[in-house]
C-alpha positions in Angstrom: 105.0 95.6 90.5 102.2 96.7 92.7 100.6 99.2 90.1 100.7 97.6 86.8 100.0 98.1 83.3 96.9 100.0 83.9 98.6 102.9 85.8 101.3 103.4 83.0 97.9 103.3 80.0 95.9 105.9 82.0 99.2 108.6 82.4 99.4 107.8 78.5 96.1 108.3 77.8 95.7 111.3 79.6 98.1 112.8 77.1 95.0 114.5 75.0 93.3 115.7 78.3 94.1 119.1 79.7 96.8 118.5 82.6 98.5 116.5 80.2 97.9 118.5 76.7 101.4 118.9 75.3 100.9 122.4 73.3 99.1 123.9 76.3 101.9 122.9 78.3 104.3 123.8 76.1 103.1 127.3 76.1 103.3 127.3 79.9 106.6 126.1 80.3 108.4 128.3 77.5 107.1 131.5 78.8 105.5 133.6 81.9 102.7 135.2 82.5 102.5 139.2 83.9 101.4 137.5 87.3 104.7 135.2 87.1 106.9 138.1 86.1 105.5 140.1 88.9 106.0 137.2 91.6 109.4 136.3 90.1 110.4 140.0 91.0 109.0 140.2 94.2 111.1 136.8 95.1 114.3 138.4 93.4 113.8 141.2 95.8 113.5 139.1 98.9 117.0 137.1 97.6 118.8 140.2 97.5 117.5 141.0 101.0 118.2 137.3 102.1 122.0 137.6 100.8 122.5 140.7 102.3 121.6 140.0 105.7 122.7 136.2 105.8 125.6 136.3 103.4 127.5 133.0 104.5 124.1 130.9 104.1 123.6 129.2 101.3 121.1 130.5 98.3 117.7 129.9 98.6 116.1 127.9 96.2 113.5 130.0 95.0 113.4 130.5 91.1 114.7 126.8 89.4 114.7 127.1 85.6 112.8 123.9 84.2 113.7 121.9 81.0 113.0 125.0 78.7 115.6 127.2 80.5 112.8 129.4 81.8 112.8 130.5 85.4 109.4 129.5 87.6 108.9 130.2 91.1 109.2 126.8 92.9 105.7 126.8 94.3 104.0 127.1 90.6 105.9 123.6 90.1 103.5 122.0 92.8 100.0 121.2 90.1 97.1 119.3 92.2 96.3 116.3 89.9 93.5 113.7 90.8 93.6 110.5 88.5 90.8 108.7 88.1 91.9 106.0 90.2 90.4 105.3 93.8 93.4 103.3 95.2 95.7 106.5 94.7 93.4 108.2 96.9 95.9 107.1 100.1 98.8 108.3 100.6 100.8 105.2 101.0 99.4 103.9 97.6 100.2 106.9 95.8 103.5 106.9 97.1 104.2 103.1 96.1 103.1 104.4 92.7 105.6 107.2 92.6 108.5 104.7 93.5 107.2 101.6 91.2 106.4 104.1 88.3 109.6 106.3 87.8 113.6 105.5 87.9 115.1 107.1 90.8 118.2 109.4 89.7 120.9 110.6 91.7 121.7 113.9 92.3 124.9 114.7 90.3 126.2 116.4 93.9 124.0 114.7 96.3 124.8 117.8 99.0 124.0 120.6 96.4 120.8 121.8 95.0 119.5 120.3 91.4 120.6 122.6 88.5 117.1 122.9 87.1 113.7 121.5 88.4 111.7 119.9 85.2 108.0 120.1 85.1 105.8 116.9 86.6 104.8 116.3 83.0 108.2 115.6 81.7 108.8 113.3 84.7 105.9 111.2 83.7 106.6 111.3 80.3 110.3 110.1 80.8 109.8 107.8 83.9 112.9 108.9 86.2 113.9 111.8 88.1 115.5 112.4 91.2 114.4 113.3 94.5 112.8 116.5 93.7 111.2 115.0 91.2 109.5 112.3 93.1 108.8 114.6 96.1 107.1 117.1 93.8 105.1 114.7 91.6 103.8 113.0 95.0 103.0 116.4 96.4 100.9 117.2 93.4 99.0 114.1 93.5 98.5 114.4 97.5 97.1 117.9 96.9 94.9 116.8 94.0 93.2 114.7 96.5 92.6 116.5 99.4 95.6 116.3 101.5 97.6 119.2 103.1 100.8 118.1 101.4 104.2 120.2 101.3 107.3 119.5 99.6 110.8 120.2 102.4 114.3 120.5 101.2 116.5 119.4 103.4 119.2 116.8 104.2 119.7 113.2 104.3 121.8 110.2 105.1 124.0 108.8 102.5 122.0 105.8 102.2 118.9 107.6 101.1 120.4 110.4 99.0 122.6 107.5 97.2 119.3 104.7 96.9 121.8 102.6 99.5 119.5 99.2 100.1 122.3 96.9 100.8 121.4 97.2 104.6 117.5 96.5 104.0 115.7 93.6 103.9 114.4 92.5 100.4 110.7 92.7 101.0 110.1 89.9 98.6 111.4 87.6 101.4 109.7 85.8 103.4 108.6 87.3 106.8 110.8 85.1 108.9 113.7 87.2 107.4 113.8 89.9 110.0 116.6 92.3 110.7 118.3 90.8 113.5 118.9 87.5 111.0 120.7 89.9 108.8 122.8 91.6 111.6 123.9 88.4 112.5 125.6 87.7 109.2 127.4 91.2 109.1 130.8 91.2 109.4 132.2 93.4 112.2 134.2 96.4 111.0 137.4 96.8 112.6 137.0 100.5 112.2 133.9 100.0 114.1 133.0 101.9 117.4 133.1 99.8 120.1 131.0 99.4 123.0 131.5 101.3 126.0 133.4 99.1 128.8 131.0 98.4 132.1 133.1 100.6 135.0 130.6 99.3 138.0 132.5 98.2 141.0 132.6 94.7 141.4 133.0 95.0 145.2 130.5 97.0 145.9 128.0 94.7 143.6 129.4 91.9 146.3 129.0 93.8 149.0 125.2 94.6 148.2 124.6 91.1 147.3 125.8 90.2 150.9 123.8 92.6 152.7 120.8 91.6 150.8 121.5 88.1 151.8 121.9 89.1 155.8 118.7 90.9 155.5 116.8 88.0 154.2 118.2 85.8 156.9 117.5 88.1 159.7 113.9 88.0 158.3 113.7 84.4 158.0 114.8 84.2 161.4 112.4 86.4 162.9 109.6 84.5 160.9 111.0 81.2 162.6 111.0 82.7 166.0 107.3 84.2 165.9 106.0 80.3 164.7 108.2 79.0 167.8 105.9 81.8 170.0 102.7 81.0 168.4 103.6 77.2 169.0 104.4 77.8 172.8 100.9 79.8 173.5 99.0 76.7 172.0 
């Protein structure tokens, strides 16, 4: 993997620090403070109004439960984290680290929201998570180094949700293998949509070609006549 053992040891060695202290984190995750309870009451009030005005829409993902079954406001799941490795200060390197370090788990029902949202601390310890866990961890790393990062909840293609890479080019292959080479070996599905037919008139195209040829012949005739006139003058 691009990010090797030193990053694995880095996360494990930070268990004794403030951001990864199990005793301190367990107190935070097992109960809510007074401010958190106040925010939860505001969120619940907003959710009731939203349900009353837009009853036909899906419920808002405001207060998911964590690994301890405690409701937490969705914004508090983001923890700006800065690891002591400059390689992770770039967004692309941080994304590669999250993709290589964690094992992707498909949601139980891909088109619905998860039943719970675990903390980033637990995600790092168990080294696996769904799309929400990946995005929240990556966003926390980017926020820690100064990026204006956000998490967006929406829909994606089936290949993205199910991590289906059968039509993707393997990054370990040589650079000479391109997507066009892969498409050449794909078999044509009998249910695939056929390309649209060409409804342009062949007769009109033939007449336009004839007209263009006549115009060129006329221009060539005028050019020859002009050359003969010049020759006579001299």
